[in-house]
C-alpha positions as MATLAB code, in Angstrom:
seq = 'MQGPHDRTFWRRAGITVGVLIAYYVGMHVPLPGLDAKIVGQLGQASGSGAVGRISILSLGIMPLLNVLILAEILKLILPRVRQWEMASLRHRDRLNLIVVCCALAMALIQAGGLTSALEDVSGLVIDPGRDFRFIAIFTLIGGAALAITFATIIDRAGLGCGMWLLFLAPALIDLPSRLAGMTLLTWRGDYSADLIVLALAYSAVAVAGVVSIVMAARAAQPTVTTCVWTPLLVNSALVPVLFMATWLGTMDVDEAVNFATSASPFWYLALVLGVWLTVWLYARSFAQAGEASPIPVAPVAGTLAAILVAAPILEAYLGVLLPLGSTQLIVAAAVAATLIIRWRSREVSADPVGEPAEAADNP';
ca = [
      -0.050    0.052    0.026;
       1.320    3.425   -1.034;
       1.874    6.059    1.582;
       1.328    9.875    1.092;
       4.959   10.212    0.459;
       4.972    7.708   -2.320;
       1.822    9.422   -3.955;
       3.640   12.764   -3.800;
       6.719   11.280   -5.557;
       4.779    9.666   -8.392;
       2.795   12.843   -8.859;
       5.905   14.917   -9.031;
       7.583   12.308  -11.305;
       4.408   12.377  -13.728;
       4.493   16.148  -13.819;
       8.236   16.107  -14.775;
       7.858   13.416  -17.373;
       4.775   15.311  -18.859;
       6.879   18.440  -19.078;
       9.785   16.636  -20.720;
       7.415   15.165  -23.241;
       6.018   18.620  -24.119;
       9.537   19.972  -24.480;
      10.354   17.116  -26.688;
       7.283   17.661  -28.966;
       8.160   21.328  -29.161;
      11.600   20.537  -30.441;
       9.964   18.835  -33.396;
       7.577   21.607  -34.361;
       9.240   23.577  -37.099;
       9.216   27.399  -37.234;
       6.406   28.882  -39.389;
       7.363   29.893  -42.786;
       9.607   27.035  -43.571;
       9.309   24.591  -46.429;
       7.978   21.341  -45.036;
       9.719   19.216  -47.855;
      13.269   20.656  -46.948;
      12.575   20.380  -43.255;
      11.816   16.612  -43.893;
      15.014   16.252  -45.999;
      17.010   17.743  -43.301;
      15.505   15.433  -40.759;
      16.192   12.307  -42.783;
      19.880   13.484  -43.515;
      20.877   14.710  -40.082;
      18.485   13.232  -37.682;
      15.995   14.868  -35.300;
      18.739   17.216  -33.998;
      18.572   19.099  -37.174;
      14.882   19.641  -36.931;
      15.353   20.683  -33.219;
      17.629   23.572  -34.554;
      14.935   24.992  -36.532;
      11.919   24.377  -34.245;
       9.929   26.725  -32.201;
      12.136   25.682  -29.391;
      15.348   26.197  -31.243;
      16.853   28.491  -28.485;
      15.504   26.319  -25.693;
      17.037   27.036  -22.331;
      20.193   28.428  -23.572;
      19.395   32.221  -23.330;
      18.616   31.715  -19.558;
      21.758   29.542  -19.178;
      24.039   32.173  -20.906;
      22.602   34.849  -18.773;
      22.996   32.585  -15.504;
      26.772   32.020  -16.452;
      27.236   35.814  -16.621;
      25.528   36.087  -13.119;
      27.664   33.348  -11.727;
      30.829   35.110  -12.797;
      29.565   38.258  -11.305;
      28.805   36.488   -8.142;
      32.312   34.986   -8.262;
      34.112   38.372   -8.820;
      31.829   40.223   -6.382;
      31.006   37.874   -3.515;
      28.733   40.541   -2.033;
      26.313   39.864   -4.799;
      25.874   36.391   -3.627;
      25.702   37.554   -0.049;
      22.896   39.928   -0.940;
      21.183   37.073   -2.949;
      21.221   34.702   -0.002;
      20.110   37.255    2.526;
      16.331   37.000    1.763;
      13.937   35.230   -0.318;
      12.870   38.782   -1.683;
      16.324   39.420   -2.972;
      16.385   36.015   -4.661;
      13.188   36.684   -6.309;
      14.366   40.031   -7.469;
      17.509   38.607   -9.009;
      15.605   35.781  -10.661;
      13.363   38.506  -12.370;
      16.306   40.356  -13.562;
      17.731   37.030  -14.839;
      14.598   36.097  -16.775;
      14.250   39.595  -18.299;
      17.931   39.526  -19.490;
      17.259   36.083  -20.888;
      14.379   37.190  -23.133;
      16.638   40.079  -24.227;
      19.346   37.687  -25.174;
      16.918   35.468  -26.854;
      15.760   38.509  -29.015;
      19.420   38.919  -30.178;
      19.844   35.139  -30.709;
      16.519   34.915  -32.592;
      17.651   37.675  -35.049;
      20.819   35.887  -35.829;
      19.059   32.398  -36.287;
      16.420   33.931  -38.390;
      18.919   35.617  -40.829;
      20.969   32.231  -41.008;
      17.741   30.361  -42.047;
      17.188   32.792  -44.923;
      20.615   32.073  -46.151;
      19.658   28.453  -46.591;
      18.487   28.103  -50.206;
      14.893   27.044  -50.480;
      14.216   26.575  -46.653;
      12.224   29.692  -46.133;
       9.194   29.950  -48.263;
       8.889   33.789  -48.493;
      12.050   35.394  -47.059;
      11.633   38.895  -45.950;
      10.357   41.215  -43.170;
       7.186   39.209  -42.547;
       9.008   35.996  -41.995;
      11.690   37.608  -39.637;
       9.073   39.148  -37.571;
       7.012   36.084  -37.098;
      10.127   33.819  -36.670;
      11.756   36.070  -34.103;
       8.701   36.482  -31.812;
       8.143   32.741  -32.203;
      11.672   31.935  -30.982;
      11.210   34.409  -28.165;
       7.885   32.810  -27.214;
       9.740   29.403  -27.344;
      12.472   30.588  -24.917;
       9.846   31.921  -22.681;
       8.034   28.593  -22.800;
      11.429   26.726  -21.994;
      11.750   28.869  -18.961;
       8.096   28.126  -17.971;
       8.744   24.490  -18.335;
      11.703   24.618  -16.130;
       9.730   26.577  -13.459;
       7.007   23.937  -13.507;
       9.467   21.257  -12.783;
      11.172   23.389  -10.031;
       7.847   23.932   -8.192;
       5.925   20.874   -8.950;
       8.204   18.228  -10.398;
      11.399   16.473   -9.405;
      14.684   18.053   -9.714;
      15.886   21.207  -11.222;
      13.967   22.106  -14.398;
      16.812   24.097  -16.096;
      19.297   21.292  -15.738;
      16.889   18.605  -16.841;
      16.111   20.708  -20.041;
      19.875   21.253  -20.428;
      20.496   17.642  -20.438;
      17.216   16.512  -22.272;
      18.629   16.682  -25.915;
      21.781   14.792  -24.989;
      19.904   12.096  -23.123;
      17.380   11.809  -25.941;
      20.253   11.303  -28.441;
      22.073    8.843  -26.070;
      20.447    5.670  -27.407;
      20.952    6.596  -30.915;
      24.720    7.279  -30.179;
      25.187    4.031  -28.261;
      23.535    2.288  -31.280;
      25.863    3.889  -33.585;
      28.813    2.892  -31.687;
      27.491   -0.627  -31.680;
      26.985   -0.623  -35.366;
      30.474    0.726  -36.046;
      31.895   -2.060  -33.841;
      29.915   -4.725  -35.686;
      31.184   -3.478  -38.997;
      34.817   -3.589  -37.755;
      35.196    0.292  -38.078;
      35.413    0.788  -34.335;
      37.210   -1.204  -31.589;
      35.203   -2.640  -28.942;
      38.007   -1.826  -26.454;
      37.218    1.767  -27.032;
      33.459    1.287  -26.180;
      34.642   -0.277  -22.816;
      37.055    2.605  -22.402;
      34.269    5.063  -22.975;
      31.955    3.459  -20.584;
      34.513    2.970  -18.044;
      35.520    6.762  -18.134;
      31.835    7.651  -17.965;
      31.305    5.422  -14.845;
      34.423    6.823  -13.033;
      33.393   10.357  -13.732;
      30.002    9.882  -12.461;
      31.268    7.961   -9.454;
      33.619   10.853   -8.563;
      31.128   13.525   -8.738;
      28.364   11.451   -6.884;
      30.998   10.685   -4.106;
      31.734   14.460   -3.732;
      27.888   15.319   -3.514;
      27.193   12.578   -1.185;
      30.160   13.425    1.143;
      28.819   16.929    1.328;
      25.226   15.688    1.784;
      24.260   17.946   -1.295;
      25.151   21.124    0.551;
      24.365   24.009   -1.765;
      28.037   25.274   -2.106;
      29.505   21.943   -3.171;
      26.673   21.101   -5.628;
      26.761   24.667   -7.152;
      30.523   24.359   -7.555;
      30.325   20.991   -9.074;
      27.528   22.056  -11.626;
      28.746   25.486  -12.584;
      32.584   25.040  -12.666;
      32.704   23.124  -15.999;
      30.411   25.499  -17.710;
      32.159   28.630  -16.561;
      35.628   27.181  -17.419;
      34.526   25.950  -20.878;
      32.824   29.419  -21.526;
      35.948   31.454  -20.461;
      38.851   29.308  -21.498;
      38.830   30.052  -25.321;
      38.245   33.786  -24.983;
      40.839   34.276  -22.308;
      43.536   32.240  -24.245;
      42.480   34.099  -27.448;
      42.853   37.562  -25.871;
      46.148   36.571  -24.092;
      47.651   35.298  -27.359;
      46.384   38.092  -29.498;
      47.871   40.789  -27.092;
      51.150   38.945  -27.261;
      51.382   38.330  -31.026;
      48.844   40.782  -32.664;
      48.109   37.822  -34.932;
      44.365   36.771  -35.010;
      45.023   33.613  -36.839;
      47.750   32.367  -34.423;
      45.537   33.464  -31.524;
      42.598   31.397  -32.725;
      44.831   28.363  -33.350;
      46.306   28.636  -29.919;
      43.079   29.083  -28.134;
      41.316   26.124  -29.795;
      44.092   23.575  -30.335;
      44.568   20.990  -27.477;
      48.198   21.742  -26.752;
      49.994   20.915  -23.358;
      49.529   24.554  -22.529;
      45.859   24.395  -23.123;
      45.393   21.423  -20.746;
      47.551   23.314  -18.157;
      45.076   26.363  -18.608;
      42.244   24.119  -18.230;
      43.366   22.665  -15.076;
      44.396   26.096  -13.546;
      41.016   27.447  -14.561;
      39.156   24.614  -12.645;
      41.286   25.129   -9.544;
      40.786   28.945   -9.809;
      37.042   28.613  -10.271;
      36.578   26.160   -7.449;
      38.726   28.389   -5.200;
      36.614   31.308   -6.054;
      33.355   29.473   -5.169;
      34.769   28.463   -1.830;
      35.626   32.050   -1.124;
      32.294   33.328   -2.444;
      30.141   31.119   -0.368;
      32.384   31.627    2.667;
      31.887   35.347    2.559;
      28.172   34.788    2.137;
      28.253   32.921    5.483;
      27.900   29.279    3.990;
      31.254   27.548    3.924;
      31.568   24.401    1.734;
      31.866   21.186    3.657;
      34.272   19.772    1.192;
      37.883   21.312    0.808;
      38.807   22.835   -2.570;
      41.419   20.152   -3.360;
      39.238   17.083   -3.879;
      36.581   18.944   -5.752;
      38.992   20.739   -7.968;
      41.060   17.575   -8.640;
      38.065   15.561   -9.459;
      36.534   17.982  -11.916;
      39.948   18.904  -13.500;
      40.632   15.201  -14.075;
      37.092   14.530  -15.642;
      37.499   17.737  -17.896;
      41.033   16.856  -19.081;
      40.521   13.103  -19.642;
      37.656   13.593  -22.159;
      39.631   15.601  -24.822;
      42.530   13.427  -24.415;
      40.489   10.270  -24.959;
      38.871   11.799  -27.973;
      41.831   13.444  -29.571;
      44.591   10.797  -28.843;
      42.816    7.539  -28.868;
      39.781    8.291  -30.950;
      37.220    7.408  -28.162;
      33.615    8.320  -28.888;
      32.001    9.421  -25.630;
      28.358    8.789  -24.995;
      28.026   12.041  -23.142;
      30.382   14.961  -22.946;
      32.283   15.758  -19.692;
      30.163   18.627  -18.699;
      27.011   16.775  -19.316;
      28.370   13.969  -17.145;
      29.387   16.206  -14.425;
      25.905   17.962  -14.317;
      23.822   14.802  -14.652;
      25.746   13.091  -11.778;
      25.507   16.155   -9.503;
      21.841   16.888  -10.112;
      20.803   13.016   -9.764;
      22.761   12.786   -6.585;
      21.274   15.880   -5.188;
      17.782   14.760   -6.089;
      18.152   11.408   -4.284;
      19.720   12.884   -1.117;
      17.144   15.692   -0.790;
      14.167   13.310   -1.482;
      15.432   10.713    1.180;
      15.682   13.559    3.696;
      12.196   14.645    2.866;
      10.920   11.079    3.427;
      12.521   10.966    6.828;
      11.228   14.346    7.885;
       7.862   14.404    6.288;
       5.119   15.670    8.322;
       2.212   13.465    9.613;
       0.000   14.280    6.559;
       2.896   13.395    4.140;
       3.257   16.703    2.455;
       7.039   17.112    1.262;
       9.069   19.882    2.685;
       9.466   23.053    0.945;
      11.395   22.789   -2.373;
      15.189   22.985   -1.754;
      17.284   25.580   -3.429;
      18.315   24.650   -6.977;
      22.074   24.550   -7.614;
];
């Protein structure tokens, strides 16, 4: 016989699944004004991912994620911003409103660029021009707003953090096809079975490392936030920083681009230093906000750096095809471990009528 807590769990799980299904369907609804025949050909040639890039949810959660990355950088540079945010729920709500408004503004910019790119594809747009651009841009902005709404619904009535689930959704949807493709290549003799074992072993070790950190910290917000955001911040900043540093030293754009994007030993060193610096800044930021991390900097930074460095080495030097990228593995492991820990604690501390505790802060 199911208890009230079990019913709450299944209700929240059902809402989460329903939202993810709606998001998946939206990713397969093409923008208005596109030639259905060309869209179908793109889908057959490149798979569902190509259709997703020209759907009403083409922008998805990315405008919100990009703004949140900028907000996280601001909170790392100026810890008082994080201290102000954590001081009261009112401050947090105000900051969330600012983030959403900025995300919609960024969606407007990205929608304009995407619309122009679609018009450059021969035959894709039925009637290129001002009318198409107007309709497409506002449809894309509406899609971005809908994605934010989906994330909010999951946060408030579902399981886990909505933004991270939507961030992971495309990769998780494509995961079975990627695994099937790797298996087919192996069966044909074009890909070694040893490389599949190596890819799965890397994924398992990476997930185990992140889960161990989150479990040891008992899903404390400073540790989970550090694990989730560090790879995103480092990957976002590494190439621009290396490009600017090289360009200022050589004044050669081509050399700067090559140096910033090629996986040289210095690039790996910069990646490791970036991870350690970011983890240290997070520890400093949360400490000044009055919430010190229960896990020291060294194990967190060492684990994240090892995962992020190992992935490009396996891909570039050994030709390993990874089912999920290193950042996606880290985010998925941290979010899943956090969800399990927090839901178990709710089960233990549920009140007599079985209502779950107030939703925990998202990482």
